[in-house]
N, C-alpha and C positions, 0 to 999 in steps of 0.2 A: 854351609857358608864358611869361607876361609878369609879371615881379616888379616891382612899382612902388612909388613914393613913399618910397624908401629913400635914406639918405645912403651913397653908395657910394665906398669907398676902393679905387681900382682897382689900385694898385701897378704901373701900366703904366710904360713908359719915362719919361713926363713926370710920373709920380707924381700924376695928376690925381684930385681928389675931386669928385664930382658930387652936388650937393644936389638933392633931389627927383628922384633918379636912378631908372633902370629897366634891368632885364637881360632880354633876350629869349633863351629857350633853346628849342632844338629838338633832340630826341634828347638826346645827351650834350654838345652844343657850345653855346657862347655864340655867338648870331647877331648880337646888337646890344647896345650899351652906350650909354646916353644920357639925356637928360631924359625924364621921364615923359610930359609932354604931347606931345612929339615922337613917342615911340614908340607911345603909345597912338593918336595920330592916324594913324600909318603902318600900324598893325596893329589895326584896330578889332575884328576878329573873334577876337583871340587871348584864350584864358582868362586870367584875371588874378588874382594874389595880392598883397594890398596889404600892403606892409611899412612902413607909417607908424610912426615911432618906433623904427626899427631902423637901425643901422649895419651895412652889408654889407661884408665883408672877404673876400679870397681864403681858401679853406680852409687851415687851419694844418697845417703840415708838421713833424712831430717826427723829428729826424734822429737820435735814439738812445732806444730803448725796449727793455726787457725784459718781454715780454708774459706770460711765465710766472711773474713774480715777484709779481704783484698778490695772490696767494693768501697771501703772507706779509708784506703791509703791516703795519707798526707792530710786527713781531716782532724787530726788531734795532735799536732806537732807542739813541742816545747810547752807542755803543761805539766804541773805537779800531778801525782798519781790520782788523787780523789777527783780533781776536776777532769782529768783524763778519762777515768772510767765513768763517773756518775753524770757528767755534764756532756760528754761527747761519745765515747764508744758505746756504752750501754744504751744511751738514748738512740743513737743511730741503728744500732743492731735491733733494738726493740721496735723500730719502725719497718723492718724488713718485711716484705712478702715472701712467699715461698719461691717465687720467680726471681726475686732479688738475690736470694741466697744461692740459687742454682747459677746465676750468672757469675757471682762471686767465686764459687767453687771452681767453675770452669776456667776462670781467669787464673786462679791460683795454681791449678794443675797445669795449665799451658805454660805459665812462667817457671814453675818447677822443672818441667821436662826440658824446656829450652835452655835451662842453666845447669842441667846435669843431675837434678835429683830424680832418682828412679823409684824411691820408696819413701814414704812419710807416715808419721804418726799424728793423726788429727786429734785434738784435744777439745772437748767441750762443745760438740756439735748439738745444737738446740733442736728440741721437738718441732718447733715452728718452721724450721728450715727444711724439714722433710728428708729424714736419713736415707730413704730409698734413692732420692735424687743424687745424693752424694755417691752412693755406690754405683749408680748409673753412669755418672761422669767418670768414675774409676774405670768401669767397663769400657766406655766410649774411648777413653784416651790411651789406654794400655799400660798406665802406670801401676806400681804396686803400692798397697796402702794398709796400714792398720788403723782403724776408724774408731774414735772414741765418742760414745754417746754421753752427753751431760747427765749427771745424776745429782738431784738436790732435794733438800727438804725445808730450807729456810731461804727467804728472798733477800738475804743481805750477807755481806762478807764480814767474817770474824765477829759475828753477833753485834755489829755496830750499826745503828740506824743511819749514820751519814753515809755509809757504804752500800745503800739499798739499790737492788737491781731495778731496772726499768720494768713496769709491768708487763710489757711485751715479751720479756724473757723469763718470767716466772712459770715454773712447772710444778705440778702436784708430784707426789711420790709415785703414784700410779703411772703418770705420763712419763716421768723420767726413769725410775728404776725398772718398772715392769716393761716399759717401752724398749729399754736398753737390752734386756734379756731377749725380748721378742726379735730385735734387730740382729742380735748375735745368732739366733736360732735361724733367721732367714738368710743371713748374708756371710756368716763365718766360712772361710775356705772356698768361697765362690770364685768365679772367673779364673779357673785353673789354679786356685790357691793364691791368687794375686790379692785377694781381700781377707783381711782379719778384722775382727771387731773386739773392742775393749770397752771398758767403762771409765768414766772420768769424774772425780770429785764428789763430795757430798755424801750423806747418809752412811757414815763410814762403816760401822759394825755390820749393819745389815748388807750393805753393798759388798764388803769384803767376804762375808760369809757366803753369799750367792756366787761371788766371783771365784772363790777357792773351790767351791763344790763343782762348779762347771768348768773349771780351768780357764776362765776368762781372765785376760790380762787387765791391769789397772794402770791408768796414769793420772797424776794429780799435780797441781801447782802447790808448792810448798816452800816456806822460808824464803819467799821472793823478796819481801820488804820487811823493815824493822818492826812494822805493825804486827806481822805474823808472829814473830818471836815474842813479842809483848803479849799477844794473845794466848800463846802456849803457856807462858809464864803465869798468866792470870789464872790458869786452871791447874797450876802446879807441875807444869811439864816443860821439856825442851822440845823442839819440833820432832825429833825422832823418838823421844820416849812417849810422846802422844801417839804418833804413827804406829809405834809398836803395840801400845795398849788396844788400839782399835783394830789391829790385825792387818794394817797396810803393808808392812815391810815384807820383803821377800823377792826372789828371783824373777817373779812375773809382775813387778811393779816398776814403773818408771816415774821418778819424782823430778818435777821440773823446777828450774831455777836454783834452788837450794843455795841461796846466798848467805844467809844468816844462820850459820852452823857453828857449834863449838866442837872441841876435840871429841867429846863423848858422842856427839851426833855422828861424826865421821866414823868413828870406830863402830857404831851400830849399823851403819850403812854397809860397811865391809863385812861385818859378821853375818849379816842377813842376806848379802849378795843382792841387795837393792840397787837399781840403776839410776843414774842421774842424767837429765838432759840439760846441757848448758847452753844458754841463750845470751851470749855476751853483748851483742847489739841492743836488744831489748833492755837488758839490765843497765847498759850505759845510758841509753836514751831516756829511761824513766828515773835515772839516778837511784836505782834500787841498791847498787853496791856491786861488788865483784865476787863471783863465786870462787871459792878456794880450790881451784882445779888441781893445782900442784899437790896439795895435802890430801885430796880425795885420791888422786892416782897413786900417791905414795903408800896410802893405806890399802890400796888394791880394789878401790871402788871403780866400777865400769862407768865411764863418763862418755856420753854421746853428744851430738851437737843439734841445735835446732834454730830456726830463724824467728820462732814466735809468730805474731800476726803482723799484718801490714801496717796498722796504726802505731806499732811500737818499734818497727823496724823499717818500714817502707819498701821492703824487698823480701822476696821468697828465695833469693839467690844464696844457696849454701856455700858456693865458692867464695863470695864476699865474706860469709861468716867465718869460714876457715881462716882468712887472713887476720880478721880482728881477733879471733881466739888465740891466734899465734903471737900477737903483739901486745894485748892489753895486760897479760900477766907478766910480761917482761917489765912493763912501765911500772906496775904497782909493786913488784918485788925488787926493782932495781937489779934484776938478774937477766942479762940477754940471752942465757941459755935456757930460761924457763919455757916450758911447753913448746918444744921445737916443732918445726913443720911436720916431721914424721909422726909426732904424737897427735897433731891436729888432723892429718889425713886419716889416721886410725880412728879417731873419734867420728869422723864423717862417714867412715865406711864399716869396718868390722866391728867397731864398738857399738855403733848404731844397730847392727844386725844382732849383736848379742842382746842389747837392751829389748829387742823385739822378739827374741827367742828364735831368730831366723839365721843364726850364724852357721848352721849346717847347710843352708841353701844359697845365702847371698852374703855380701860384704868383703869378698876376695875373689880373685880370678883363679880358680882351681878346677881340675877336672872333676866332673860330677856335679858342679854347682850350677845354679841357674845362670843363664847368660844375660846378666844385668851389667852393662858397662857403658862408659862415656869416653868419646874421643875428644881431646882438647887440642885445637889448632894452635900450634907454636910457630907458625910461618909468618905472623904479623910483626909490625914494628914494635909493638908493646910486649912482645914475648921473646924477642931476640936481643942479645944472645942468651942462652941458657946452659947450665953446666950439670946442675943436679935437677932431675925431672920432678922430684918431690918439692923442691924449692920453687921451680916454675909454676907448678900447679897451685901451691898455697899462697905464695907471695906476689905472683905476677898476673895470673889468670883471673878473670871474672866469668860469670856465666855467659857473657857475649863472646867468649872464645870457644864455647862448646860447638863442636861441628857435628857429632853424631851421638845419638842416644840409642841404646838398645835395652829393651826390657822383655824378659821371658823369652828371648831369642828374636823378638820382632824389632825391626827398626822403626823407631817412633819419631826421631828427628834426624834428618840428613841435610848436609850442607847448611846447617843452622836453621832449617825450615821444619816446622811441625807438620807431620804427615797425617796424624789421626784426628785432628780437629782443625776446623776452618778458623785460622787465627784472627782473620779480619772480622768475622762475625762475632767471635768471642770478645774482641775489643770493643766493637761497636755496641753490643749488648751491655757490657759492663759500664761503659761510658754513659749510656742512656739511663740505666738503672740507678747509678751512682748519684746522679743529679736528682732523680725522683726521690730516693731515700733521704738526702740532705734537705730537700724542700719539705718532704712530709715530717721530718723531725724539727722543722723551723730553725735550721742552722745555716741557712744559705750565707748569711753575713759573716757568722762566727767562723766558718772554715776557710775564709778567703786569705787569711794571713794579716800581717801587722802593716804592711805598706800599702798605699793606696793604689787602686787600679783604675785605669781610664778607658 
């Protein structure tokens, strides 16, 4: 298939942008990238899809998502963190059935695909949700995914009883750690290598030992809120000195949020080549603080981008996340040149691929890489005029401007319509089950908001 007449942002090592460009795809691989006239002349018999009026970018890579949380989108707004977690999110998730989580996962994946995310890193998928169903949803949809199974040994956060998990979310060591290894053995590299499996959070020393022996990646929430740093200090550590002691740091680890770091923490991340997932919307909404992205990048730390979960973002749209990531650091630094659009697009593409250990396969549009790409329609009133294609994508576009999504060489979204899932059925099931979860949790009145409804 020859995709023609697009503006192509390659994110290749030279960061080349090709006007009136074309991509030749055979199977799941990119065979050629260049000018439309040249490639059409070299491949006159190739079937063609005309992408006039579109900007083509590498598929977006979200390095932190909670797919099971989309069912409770908007159910925990404007709350401080303890109330948000212990009175809403954990209570709601603790009342999920397996069928509820499956509906949430399918809703999350459908939203990600329609808004340009072609690969995601799931964090903390609970045993009660059925990890197999998560993998089946990835299979069905055609998306690419690195899937994290939660690992835990205590039922509270930072050893503080006021941060206790809902009983419905508590897992034993055998259920979480051994279960994670079993899921890795069953699913890693499945679906033509579209599925990778990792482990997430808890049981640090044992988990890291098993992960390193088996070459299983690790992802973990860390230094998200001030209470995290206080906890590490209470045991004589900074966040990164603690992570180093238990063996968490290294190029196979993605640490999420990383808001409350000092200079020594940043230096240690750079030294160990540990990756960071930046989630600006979540951090802003929960008033967690702002990650020191400029300092991390200056130190040479690889920073990706994530949306986090629907209760702390209300969206799985990584296009919108890019815009906030480009703007929020300018506001807090009083520097309009901070974290420019080009940096943010790198965070959402090639940096994300590096964080997942997939930079040789995805993250840029180059010959020999997997055909994962997105076409953004710039013919609408909200996208005109544009001068820099990178600026147009980062500052003007949202997921609603996504016209086409290709993953592993297959068209999954065309003309903005999802081809691999029944979108109407996905929405209907999610709407039905979300109401059942809220009722089961006894939170029908609490989630309605502050203004009266009639």
